[in-house]
N, CA, C and O atoms as a DFTB+ gen file, in Angstrom:
308 C
 N C O
     1  1     -28.625     -17.703     -63.198
     2  2     -28.153     -16.532     -63.908
     3  2     -26.723     -16.776     -64.388
     4  3     -25.913     -17.383     -63.688
     5  1     -26.439     -16.306     -65.561
     6  2     -25.086     -16.433     -66.072
     7  2     -24.248     -15.273     -65.569
     8  3     -24.799     -14.253     -65.155
     9  1     -22.910     -15.405     -65.597
    10  2     -22.069     -14.319     -65.086
    11  2     -22.294     -12.980     -65.780
    12  3     -22.109     -11.926     -65.171
    13  1     -22.699     -13.016     -67.069
    14  2     -22.910     -11.749     -67.780
    15  2     -24.338     -11.220     -67.600
    16  3     -24.693     -10.182     -68.159
    17  1     -25.155     -11.940     -66.816
    18  2     -26.517     -11.480     -66.551
    19  2     -26.788     -11.585     -65.057
    20  3     -27.331     -12.582     -64.581
    21  1     -26.412     -10.569     -64.341
    22  2     -26.595     -10.553     -62.897
    23  2     -28.064     -10.342     -62.558
    24  3     -28.760      -9.613     -63.265
    25  1     -28.544     -10.966     -61.492
    26  2     -29.948     -10.781     -61.108
    27  2     -30.207      -9.390     -60.544
    28  3     -29.302      -8.699     -60.076
    29  1     -31.461      -9.013     -60.608
    30  2     -31.917      -7.791     -59.950
    31  2     -32.243      -8.185     -58.517
    32  3     -32.922      -9.186     -58.287
    33  1     -31.772      -7.417     -57.567
    34  2     -31.974      -7.748     -56.160
    35  2     -32.922      -6.740     -55.515
    36  3     -32.693      -5.531     -55.548
    37  1     -33.980      -7.268     -54.936
    38  2     -34.951      -6.454     -54.218
    39  2     -34.719      -6.688     -52.735
    40  3     -34.718      -7.825     -52.263
    41  1     -34.522      -5.596     -52.009
    42  2     -34.275      -5.701     -50.582
    43  2     -35.145      -4.715     -49.835
    44  3     -35.559      -3.690     -50.376
    45  1     -35.413      -5.039     -48.594
    46  2     -36.252      -4.188     -47.761
    47  2     -35.452      -3.654     -46.580
    48  3     -34.741      -4.398     -45.904
    49  1     -35.582      -2.358     -46.345
    50  2     -34.925      -1.672     -45.231
    51  2     -36.000      -1.049     -44.353
    52  3     -37.088      -0.735     -44.835
    53  1     -35.707      -0.867     -43.069
    54  2     -36.618      -0.070     -42.241
    55  2     -36.662       1.360     -42.803
    56  3     -35.662       1.822     -43.353
    57  1     -37.775       2.061     -42.682
    58  2     -37.887       3.419     -43.232
    59  2     -36.833       4.384     -42.706
    60  3     -36.489       5.344     -43.395
    61  1     -36.318       4.159     -41.517
    62  2     -35.335       5.075     -40.935
    63  2     -33.925       4.815     -41.446
    64  3     -33.007       5.561     -41.107
    65  1     -33.734       3.792     -42.241
    66  2     -32.402       3.401     -42.704
    67  2     -32.099       4.049     -44.051
    68  3     -33.016       4.350     -44.816
    69  1     -30.830       4.264     -44.342
    70  2     -30.443       4.821     -45.629
    71  2     -29.615       3.801     -46.396
    72  3     -28.859       3.036     -45.797
    73  1     -29.752       3.784     -47.693
    74  2     -29.038       2.820     -48.529
    75  2     -27.532       3.032     -48.458
    76  3     -26.769       2.113     -48.753
    77  1     -27.096       4.211     -48.076
    78  2     -25.670       4.510     -48.007
    79  2     -25.058       4.177     -46.652
    80  3     -23.865       4.399     -46.448
    81  1     -25.846       3.654     -45.730
    82  2     -25.334       3.305     -44.414
    83  2     -24.288       2.194     -44.554
    84  3     -24.359       1.395     -45.487
    85  1     -23.334       2.138     -43.646
    86  2     -22.263       1.146     -43.766
    87  2     -22.690      -0.276     -43.430
    88  3     -21.906      -1.210     -43.600
    89  1     -23.919      -0.454     -42.957
    90  2     -24.397      -1.790     -42.601
    91  2     -24.417      -2.707     -43.820
    92  3     -24.481      -2.258     -44.964
    93  1     -24.362      -3.997     -43.536
    94  2     -24.485      -5.008     -44.584
    95  2     -25.899      -4.957     -45.162
    96  3     -26.866      -4.758     -44.426
    97  1     -26.019      -5.135     -46.471
    98  2     -27.338      -5.180     -47.103
    99  2     -28.088      -6.389     -46.580
   100  3     -27.479      -7.439     -46.374
   101  1     -29.391      -6.278     -46.356
   102  2     -30.178      -7.424     -45.891
   103  2     -30.322      -8.482     -46.986
   104  3     -29.970      -8.247     -48.142
   105  1     -30.838      -9.636     -46.607
   106  2     -31.097     -10.693     -47.588
   107  2     -31.977     -10.136     -48.705
   108  3     -32.824      -9.273     -48.479
   109  1     -31.757     -10.648     -49.909
   110  2     -32.497     -10.111     -51.054
   111  2     -33.381     -11.164     -51.702
   112  3     -33.186     -12.369     -51.543
   113  1     -34.365     -10.654     -52.440
   114  2     -35.156     -11.468     -53.354
   115  2     -34.517     -11.236     -54.714
   116  3     -34.228     -10.092     -55.066
   117  1     -34.289     -12.287     -55.483
   118  2     -33.661     -12.128     -56.787
   119  2     -34.683     -12.303     -57.901
   120  3     -35.551     -13.174     -57.851
   121  1     -34.548     -11.442     -58.912
   122  2     -35.444     -11.457     -60.073
   123  2     -34.602     -11.389     -61.341
   124  3     -33.461     -10.926     -61.320
   125  1     -35.173     -11.851     -62.431
   126  2     -34.487     -11.815     -63.713
   127  2     -34.602     -10.487     -64.429
   128  3     -33.860     -10.223     -65.375
   129  1     -35.542      -9.634     -63.980
   130  2     -35.718      -8.338     -64.640
   131  2     -36.151      -7.277     -63.631
   132  3     -36.717      -7.584     -62.582
   133  1     -35.871      -6.032     -63.975
   134  2     -36.305      -4.909     -63.147
   135  2     -37.831      -4.879     -63.099
   136  3     -38.413      -4.597     -62.051
   137  1     -38.479      -5.168     -64.224
   138  2     -39.944      -5.141     -64.274
   139  2     -40.553      -6.115     -63.271
   140  3     -41.510      -5.773     -62.576
   141  1     -40.006      -7.320     -63.192
   142  2     -40.527      -8.307     -62.243
   143  2     -40.307      -7.859     -60.796
   144  3     -41.187      -8.023     -59.951
   145  1     -39.148      -7.303     -60.520
   146  2     -38.849      -6.840     -59.168
   147  2     -39.747      -5.668     -58.773
   148  3     -40.214      -5.596     -57.636
   149  1     -39.988      -4.755     -59.707
   150  2     -40.869      -3.613     -59.439
   151  2     -42.287      -4.100     -59.147
   152  3     -42.927      -3.626     -58.209
   153  1     -42.775      -5.042     -59.946
   154  2     -44.131      -5.567     -59.726
   155  2     -44.236      -6.212     -58.347
   156  3     -45.232      -6.013     -57.651
   157  1     -43.239      -6.969     -57.946
   158  2     -43.255      -7.597     -56.624
   159  2     -43.243      -6.532     -55.533
   160  3     -44.022      -6.603     -54.583
   161  1     -42.362      -5.550     -55.671
   162  2     -42.241      -4.496     -54.657
   163  2     -43.537      -3.715     -54.489
   164  3     -43.875      -3.305     -53.379
   165  1     -44.261      -3.507     -55.580
   166  2     -45.465      -2.684     -55.524
   167  2     -46.723      -3.473     -55.174
   168  3     -47.755      -2.873     -54.871
   169  1     -46.662      -4.801     -55.208
   170  2     -47.865      -5.580     -54.930
   171  2     -47.765      -6.418     -53.660
   172  3     -48.763      -7.000     -53.233
   173  1     -46.593      -6.492     -53.053
   174  2     -46.417      -7.270     -51.826
   175  2     -46.311      -6.328     -50.633
   176  3     -45.875      -5.185     -50.770
   177  1     -46.700      -6.799     -49.501
   178  2     -46.686      -5.993     -48.287
   179  2     -45.721      -6.623     -47.277
   180  3     -46.091      -7.574     -46.588
   181  1     -44.501      -6.112     -47.182
   182  2     -43.527      -6.723     -46.269
   183  2     -43.886      -6.475     -44.802
   184  3     -44.588      -5.521     -44.467
   185  1     -43.398      -7.340     -43.962
   186  2     -43.603      -7.171     -42.514
   187  2     -42.908      -5.897     -42.044
   188  3     -41.947      -5.441     -42.663
   189  1     -43.381      -5.349     -40.987
   190  2     -42.780      -4.163     -40.356
   191  2     -42.813      -2.922     -41.238
   192  3     -42.129      -1.943     -40.939
   193  1     -43.588      -2.940     -42.315
   194  2     -43.718      -1.762     -43.192
   195  2     -42.356      -1.233     -43.651
   196  3     -42.108      -0.027     -43.624
   197  1     -41.490      -2.135     -44.065
   198  2     -40.171      -1.737     -44.532
   199  2     -40.262      -1.180     -45.952
   200  3     -41.279      -1.345     -46.626
   201  1     -39.202      -0.526     -46.398
   202  2     -39.157       0.166     -47.677
   203  2     -38.335      -0.646     -48.679
   204  3     -37.272      -1.164     -48.335
   205  1     -38.822      -0.758     -49.909
   206  2     -38.136      -1.527     -50.950
   207  2     -37.040      -0.701     -51.616
   208  3     -37.192       0.499     -51.844
   209  1     -35.928      -1.377     -51.924
   210  2     -34.827      -0.821     -52.705
   211  2     -34.442      -1.869     -53.734
   212  3     -34.494      -3.064     -53.444
   213  1     -34.058      -1.443     -54.927
   214  2     -33.622      -2.377     -55.962
   215  2     -32.175      -2.123     -56.318
   216  3     -31.743      -0.976     -56.428
   217  1     -31.433      -3.191     -56.495
   218  2     -30.089      -3.101     -57.065
   219  2     -30.134      -3.844     -58.391
   220  3     -30.417      -5.041     -58.428
   221  1     -29.855      -3.138     -59.474
   222  2     -29.908      -3.750     -60.798
   223  2     -28.640      -4.554     -61.053
   224  3     -27.664      -4.444     -60.312
   225  1     -28.664      -5.358     -62.099
   226  2     -27.508      -6.164     -62.457
   227  2     -26.270      -5.358     -62.745
   228  3     -25.155      -5.847     -62.562
   229  1     -26.445      -4.113     -63.199
   230  2     -25.280      -3.274     -63.484
   231  2     -24.856      -2.427     -62.286
   232  3     -23.959      -1.592     -62.405
   233  1     -25.499      -2.636     -61.129
   234  2     -25.069      -1.958     -59.906
   235  2     -25.830      -0.690     -59.554
   236  3     -25.552      -0.077     -58.524
   237  1     -26.776      -0.284     -60.379
   238  2     -27.566       0.905     -60.052
   239  2     -28.487       0.601     -58.872
   240  3     -28.956      -0.526     -58.713
   241  1     -28.737       1.606     -58.058
   242  2     -29.649       1.462     -56.927
   243  2     -30.875       2.315     -57.192
   244  3     -30.766       3.526     -57.387
   245  1     -32.045       1.682     -57.201
   246  2     -33.299       2.400     -57.396
   247  2     -33.977       2.566     -56.045
   248  3     -34.242       1.589     -55.344
   249  1     -34.249       3.788     -55.697
   250  2     -34.873       4.114     -54.417
   251  2     -36.396       4.032     -54.554
   252  3     -36.913       3.938     -55.667
   253  1     -37.107       4.067     -53.441
   254  2     -38.567       3.882     -53.486
   255  2     -39.309       4.782     -54.473
   256  3     -40.218       4.311     -55.156
   257  1     -38.955       6.039     -54.566
   258  2     -39.650       6.931     -55.504
   259  2     -39.428       6.498     -56.952
   260  3     -40.329       6.616     -57.782
   261  1     -38.234       5.998     -57.254
   262  2     -37.947       5.526     -58.609
   263  2     -38.715       4.240     -58.905
   264  3     -39.211       4.057     -60.016
   265  1     -38.815       3.357     -57.926
   266  2     -39.577       2.123     -58.094
   267  2     -41.048       2.459     -58.354
   268  3     -41.676       1.886     -59.245
   269  1     -41.584       3.386     -57.574
   270  2     -42.983       3.797     -57.728
   271  2     -43.218       4.383     -59.123
   272  3     -44.236       4.099     -59.753
   273  1     -42.280       5.199     -59.600
   274  2     -42.429       5.813     -60.930
   275  2     -42.413       4.754     -62.032
   276  3     -43.205       4.831     -62.971
   277  1     -41.518       3.763     -61.928
   278  2     -41.498       2.679     -62.914
   279  2     -42.816       1.914     -62.910
   280  3     -43.302       1.505     -63.964
   281  1     -43.394       1.721     -61.729
   282  2     -44.685       1.036     -61.615
   283  2     -45.780       1.857     -62.303
   284  3     -46.613       1.309     -63.025
   285  1     -45.770       3.166     -62.074
   286  2     -46.768       4.036     -62.704
   287  2     -46.622       4.027     -64.225
   288  3     -47.620       3.995     -64.945
   289  1     -45.391       4.056     -64.710
   290  2     -45.168       4.025     -66.148
   291  2     -45.662       2.713     -66.749
   292  3     -46.222       2.702     -67.845
   293  1     -45.458       1.627     -66.047
   294  2     -45.912       0.326     -66.506
   295  2     -47.431       0.270     -66.587
   296  3     -47.994      -0.269     -67.539
   297  1     -48.078       0.824     -65.594
   298  2     -49.545       0.813     -65.546
   299  2     -50.152       1.726     -66.598
   300  3     -51.280       1.494     -67.034
   301  1     -49.431       2.761     -67.015
   302  2     -49.944       3.701     -68.006
   303  2     -49.907       3.138     -69.425
   304  3     -50.524       3.700     -70.330
   305  1     -49.200       2.052     -69.620
   306  2     -49.058       1.500     -70.980
   307  2     -50.250       0.711     -71.409
   308  3     -50.275       0.188     -72.523
């Protein structure tokens, strides 16, 4: 990735955890696009039934409901 194109980071948290917690973010999977990260999040089954969160290249955080909605919109096309 070039400096002007930051990767999309997909990370998994335990369901009881909040994205705003002061803990360090867990290791991430990196993708070149939000679409690719959403597809991975919706088709893969992580261990321990953890919840997916996305951080976009511009710093936005997409929570599980937003990821699910993007997946539904993609499937409707």
